[in-house]
C-alpha positions in Angstrom: 25.3 -33.2 2.1 24.0 -33.3 -1.5 20.5 -31.8 -2.1 17.7 -34.2 -1.8 14.8 -34.7 -4.2 12.6 -33.1 -1.6 14.8 -30.0 -1.5 14.8 -29.8 -5.3 11.0 -29.9 -5.3 10.7 -27.0 -2.9 12.9 -24.4 -4.5 11.0 -21.1 -4.4 11.6 -17.7 -6.0 9.5 -15.1 -4.2 9.8 -11.6 -5.7 8.0 -8.7 -3.8 7.6 -5.0 -4.4 8.2 -4.2 -0.7 10.9 -1.7 0.3 11.6 -0.2 3.7 9.9 -1.6 6.8 7.6 -4.0 5.1 10.6 -5.5 3.2 12.3 -6.1 6.5 9.1 -7.7 7.8 8.9 -10.1 4.9 12.6 -11.0 5.2 12.0 -11.9 8.9 9.0 -14.2 8.0 10.9 -15.9 5.2 13.9 -16.5 7.6 11.5 -18.1 10.0 9.9 -20.3 7.3 13.4 -21.4 6.3 14.4 -22.3 9.8 11.3 -24.5 10.4 11.4 -26.0 6.9 15.1 -26.7 6.1 14.1 -28.4 2.8 12.8 -25.1 1.4 15.3 -23.3 -0.7 13.7 -19.8 -0.8 15.1 -17.0 -2.9 13.5 -13.7 -1.7 14.1 -10.6 -3.9 12.5 -7.3 -3.0 12.5 -3.5 -3.5 11.9 -2.9 -7.2 8.6 -1.0 -6.9 9.0 1.5 -9.7 9.4 -1.1 -12.5 7.8 -4.0 -10.6 4.7 -4.5 -12.7 6.4 -4.2 -16.1 9.1 -6.6 -15.0 6.5 -9.1 -13.7 4.5 -9.0 -16.9 7.6 -9.2 -19.1 9.2 -12.0 -17.0 6.1 -14.2 -17.7 6.3 -13.4 -21.4 10.0 -14.3 -21.4 9.4 -17.6 -19.5 11.5 -16.4 -16.5 8.9 -15.4 -13.9 9.2 -15.8 -10.2 7.0 -18.5 -8.7 5.4 -16.1 -6.2 4.8 -12.3 -6.3 2.9 -9.5 -4.6 0.4 -7.4 -6.3 -1.5 -4.3 -5.3 -5.2 -4.8 -5.8 -5.5 -1.7 -8.0 -2.9 -3.1 -10.3 -4.5 -6.6 -10.2 -6.4 -6.4 -13.5 -3.5 -5.0 -15.4 -1.5 -8.2 -14.8 -4.4 -10.7 -14.5 -3.5 -12.4 -17.8 -0.1 -13.5 -16.5 -1.4 -14.9 -13.2 -2.8 -18.4 -12.4 -6.3 -19.0 -11.2 -5.1 -20.7 -8.0 -8.0 -23.2 -8.2 -7.0 -24.3 -11.7 -3.3 -24.6 -12.4 -1.1 -27.3 -14.1 -0.4 -28.4 -10.5 -4.1 -28.8 -9.7 -6.3 -26.8 -7.3 -3.7 -25.2 -5.1 -6.3 -23.5 -2.9 -7.4 -26.9 -1.6 -3.8 -27.5 -0.4 -3.5 -24.1 1.3 -6.9 -23.4 2.9 -10.4 -22.2 2.0 -12.0 -18.9 1.1 -13.7 -18.6 4.5 -10.3 -18.5 6.1 -9.7 -15.0 4.7 -11.3 -11.8 5.9 -12.0 -10.3 2.5 -11.8 -13.1 0.0 -13.7 -11.2 -2.7 -10.7 -8.9 -3.3 -8.8 -11.9 -4.7 -11.4 -12.4 -7.5 -11.0 -11.2 -11.1 -13.9 -12.3 -13.3 -15.0 -14.6 -10.5 -11.7 -16.4 -10.4 -9.2 -16.2 -7.5 -5.9 -15.0 -8.9 -4.1 -14.9 -5.5 -4.5 -14.9 -1.7 -5.4 -11.7 0.2 -2.5 -10.7 2.3 -3.3 -7.4 3.9 -5.2 -4.1 3.8 -2.9 -1.1 4.0 -3.4 2.6 3.8 -2.3 6.1 4.8 -2.5 7.4 8.3 -0.9 10.5 9.9 2.0 10.0 12.2 2.8 12.8 14.6 5.9 13.6 16.7 4.8 13.9 20.4 7.8 16.0 21.3 7.0 18.5 18.6 3.4 18.6 19.8 4.6 19.4 23.3 6.9 22.1 22.1 3.9 23.6 20.2 1.7 23.6 23.3 -0.4 20.7 22.0 -1.6 17.7 23.9 0.6 14.8 22.7 -2.0 12.2 23.7 -4.8 13.9 21.8 -4.4 13.7 18.0 -6.5 16.1 15.9 -9.9 14.6 15.2 -11.4 17.3 12.9 -10.2 19.5 10.1 -10.4 22.5 12.4 -8.2 20.8 15.0 -5.8 19.6 12.4 -5.4 23.1 10.9 -5.0 24.6 14.3 -2.3 22.0 15.2 -0.4 22.9 12.0 -0.5 26.6 12.8 0.7 25.9 16.3 3.6 23.8 15.1 4.7 26.4 12.6 4.7 29.1 15.4 6.9 26.8 17.5 9.6 26.9 14.7 9.0 23.3 13.4 7.7 22.1 10.0 3.9 21.4 10.4 2.9 18.7 8.0 3.9 16.7 4.9 1.0 15.2 3.1 2.9 12.9 0.7 5.5 10.8 2.4 8.8 11.3 0.6 7.3 13.6 -1.9 7.4 11.3 -4.9 4.9 11.8 -7.6 2.7 8.8 -6.9 2.3 9.9 -3.2 1.2 13.4 -4.2 -1.5 11.8 -6.5 -2.6 9.5 -3.7 -2.9 12.3 -1.2 -5.1 14.2 -3.7 -7.2 11.1 -4.4 -8.1 10.8 -0.8 -9.2 14.4 -0.7 -11.1 13.9 -3.9 -13.0 11.0 -2.5 -13.6 12.8 0.7 -15.3 15.5 -1.3 -17.5 12.8 -2.9 -15.6 13.1 -6.2 -14.6 10.2 -8.4 -11.5 9.4 -10.4 -12.7 7.6 -13.5 -16.3 6.6 -14.5 -17.9 5.1 -17.6 -14.6 4.9 -19.4 -13.6 8.5 -18.9 -11.8 10.8 -16.4 -14.3 12.1 -13.9 -12.1 14.1 -11.6 -12.0 17.5 -13.4 -14.8 19.0 -11.5 -15.3 21.6 -8.8 -14.8 18.8 -6.2 -11.6 17.7 -7.9 -10.2 21.2 -8.1 -11.2 22.0 -4.5 -9.4 18.9 -3.3 -6.3 19.6 -5.3 -6.2 23.2 -4.3 -6.4 22.3 -0.6 -3.4 19.9 -1.1 -1.5 22.6 -3.0 -2.2 25.2 -0.4 -0.7 23.0 2.3 2.8 23.6 0.8 1.9 27.0 -0.7 -0.4 29.6 0.8 -0.6 27.9 4.2 3.2 27.2 4.4 2.9 24.0 6.3 5.8 22.6 4.3 7.6 23.4 1.0 7.4 21.6 -2.4 10.2 19.3 -3.3 10.8 18.2 0.3 11.1 14.6 1.7 8.7 14.3 4.6 10.1 11.0 5.7 13.6 12.5 6.2 12.1 15.6 7.9 10.1 13.4 10.3 13.0 11.1 11.2 15.2 14.1 11.8 12.6 15.4 14.4 11.8 18.5 12.4 8.3 17.6 11.2 5.2 17.6 13.3 2.9 15.4 11.2 3.6 13.1 8.3 1.1 11.3 6.1 2.6 7.8 5.5 1.5 4.2 5.1 1.0 1.3 7.5 4.5 0.1 6.3 6.2 3.0 8.1 5.8 1.3 11.5 9.1 -0.7 11.5 11.1 2.2 10.3 9.7 4.4 13.1 10.4 1.7 15.7 14.0 1.7 14.7 14.1 5.5 15.2 14.2 7.4 18.5 10.9 9.3 17.7 8.2 9.3 20.3 5.2 9.1 17.9 1.5 8.6 17.7 -0.8 7.8 14.8 -4.3 8.9 13.7 -6.4 8.7 10.6 -6.8 11.8 8.4 -9.8 13.8 9.6 -12.9 14.6 7.5 -11.6 17.4 5.4 -14.7 17.7 3.2 -17.9 15.6 3.1 -16.6 12.3 4.5 -13.5 10.9 6.2 -11.4 9.0 3.7 -7.8 7.7 3.6 -6.1 6.4 0.5 -5.5 2.7 0.8 -5.4 -0.7 -0.9 -4.7 -4.3 -0.5 -1.8 -6.6 -1.2 -2.3 -10.1 -2.6 0.1 -13.0 -2.9 0.0 -14.2 -6.5 1.4 -17.0 -8.7 2.8 -15.7 -12.0 2.4 -18.2 -14.9 5.4 -20.5 -15.5 6.7 -21.9 -18.8 4.9 -25.1 -19.7 7.1 -28.2 -19.1 7.6 -31.3 -17.0 8.7 -29.2 -14.0 5.7 -26.8 -14.0 3.4 -28.9 -11.8 6.2 -29.5 -9.3 7.0 -25.8 -9.1 3.4 -25.0 -8.4 3.2 -27.7 -5.7 6.2 -26.2 -4.1 4.5 -22.8 -4.1 1.5 -24.2 -2.5 3.7 -25.8 0.2 5.3 -22.5 0.9 2.0 -20.6 1.1 0.7 -23.2 3.6 3.8 -22.6 5.7 3.2 -18.8 5.3 -0.3 -18.8 6.8 0.8 -19.0 10.5 2.9 -15.8 9.9 0.0 -13.6 8.9 -0.1 -12.3 12.4 3.6 -11.7 12.3 3.1 -9.7 9.1 0.7 -7.5 11.0 3.0 -7.1 13.9 6.1 -6.3 11.8 4.7 -4.9 8.6 2.0 -2.8 10.3 -0.8 -3.6 7.8 -4.1 -5.2 8.7 -3.7 -9.0 8.0 -6.5 -10.6 6.0 -6.5 -14.0 7.5 -9.2 -14.4 10.1 -7.0 -16.4 12.4 -4.5 -13.6 12.4 -7.0 -10.8 13.0 -8.3 -12.6 16.1 -4.9 -13.7 17.3 -4.5 -12.5 21.0 -0.8 -12.0 20.4 -1.5 -9.4 17.7 -3.9 -7.5 20.0 -1.4 -7.6 22.8 1.4 -6.4 20.5 3.1 -3.0 20.5 2.1 -2.4 16.9 -1.6 -2.9 17.8 -1.3 -0.2 20.5 0.9 2.1 18.4 -1.0 2.1 15.1 -2.6 -1.2 13.9 -5.8 -0.8 16.0 -6.2 2.7 14.4 -5.9 1.2 10.9 -8.0 -1.9 11.8 -10.8 0.3 13.1 -10.6 2.6 10.1 -10.8 -0.4 7.7 -13.9 -1.8 9.5 -15.6 1.6 9.2 -14.8 1.9 5.5 -12.6 4.9 5.9 -9.7 3.3 3.9 -10.6 3.5 0.2 -8.9 1.7 -2.6 -8.4 2.9 -6.1 -10.9 1.7 -8.7 -10.0 -1.6 -10.4 -9.4 -1.1 -14.1 -7.0 -2.9 -16.6 -5.5 0.5 -17.4 -5.3 2.0 -14.0 -1.5 2.0 -14.0 -1.5 4.1 -17.2 -4.2 6.4 -15.8 -2.2 7.0 -12.7 1.0 7.7 -14.7 -1.0 10.1 -17.0 -2.2 12.1 -13.9 1.0 12.3 -11.9 3.1 14.8 -13.9 0.2 17.3 -13.6 -0.7 16.8 -9.9 3.0 17.2 -9.2 3.4 20.4 -11.1 0.3 21.8 -9.3 1.8 20.7 -6.0 5.2 22.3 -6.9 3.4 25.6 -7.8 4.5 25.5 -11.4 1.0 25.0 -12.9 -2.4 26.1 -11.8 -4.8 23.6 -10.4 -7.3 24.2 -13.2 -4.6 23.8 -15.9 -3.3 20.7 -14.2 -6.6 18.9 -14.1 -7.5 20.1 -17.6 -4.3 18.5 -19.0 -4.6 15.4 -16.8 -8.2 14.9 -18.1 -7.1 15.0 -21.7 -4.2 12.5 -21.1 -6.4 10.1 -19.1 -9.1 10.1 -21.8 -6.4 9.3 -24.4 -5.3 6.3 -22.3 -8.9 5.1 -21.8 -9.8 5.5 -25.4 -6.8 3.6 -26.7 -7.4 0.0 -27.8 
């Protein structure tokens, strides 16, 4: 059967930064939308996290942007210029066709300069996953996760004595995860990252936080630098792993008997690194098809709304649509019992903290990461690492 005019008007290219379990979850949702909307021709591409933001920006400049994308809130301002205000596009006010601000749990995160540049999708963050069998072998109660720094450290020591690896604080060990693990400790010590246009982390609090992280794989011996905590955990060799909400589906496909808890209060307050995902509409080349492409995007997003609860169930993050948060099916789901209630409660208590919004936050992060990694690897002192990171960050922030 030849394609109809309706089919031609609902072609969608949706490009996300998801990889792993959350990519699988998005694939499932898109398959469901395709099944119930056969006139939607949806091209879903995923997985390019490392170069995602540069590619997104450059694709708009080149006039070859996807119609829909996903943006982390802390990267939001760095790509704001290439995103549509969804209430003011060549295709009209798309928000009117999708829903209203009151439908979303945290609408304000969608705003840049007072304008909504996307739809809030979820709140995500780091928790600590633990292997219940490793806990049993170490003489720990598998149904009682550590709630304090003292309990956490005692659990690590007990796991080490049992012959297993105690803890990995940084997922797969990539540079961005080391920095994020340090940021949570920094914030927990009441430190800050950047303030008044300058680096503000090179303080006693910043050094104390980084030293504690470094000691985890150094002096304390809970793990070793250069290791992949995800592989260790899935192999059953690691007792506790700091990882994100997105780890849920991967774990469910494994044979690990696991639990999940939030990082305890290591310093002055309990903090977990986190953020938000937003669905955005990158700007399209001006032309006679632009309005139709935007209308197609609005139709897709309207069809996506009923799957916010599914995103929570499969992706493991806290969905930011009120109807999804209150959905009994979500509260009765396995993911709610296994981890999502933990993350939802932490979000409501303000434990999950997002990075500061700044147009240059991506460059700030990239300036910091080589030095926090070297400190983590034991090839540079904590003081030298933060001294050098401060210099590089201030260069970034001072540049026009």
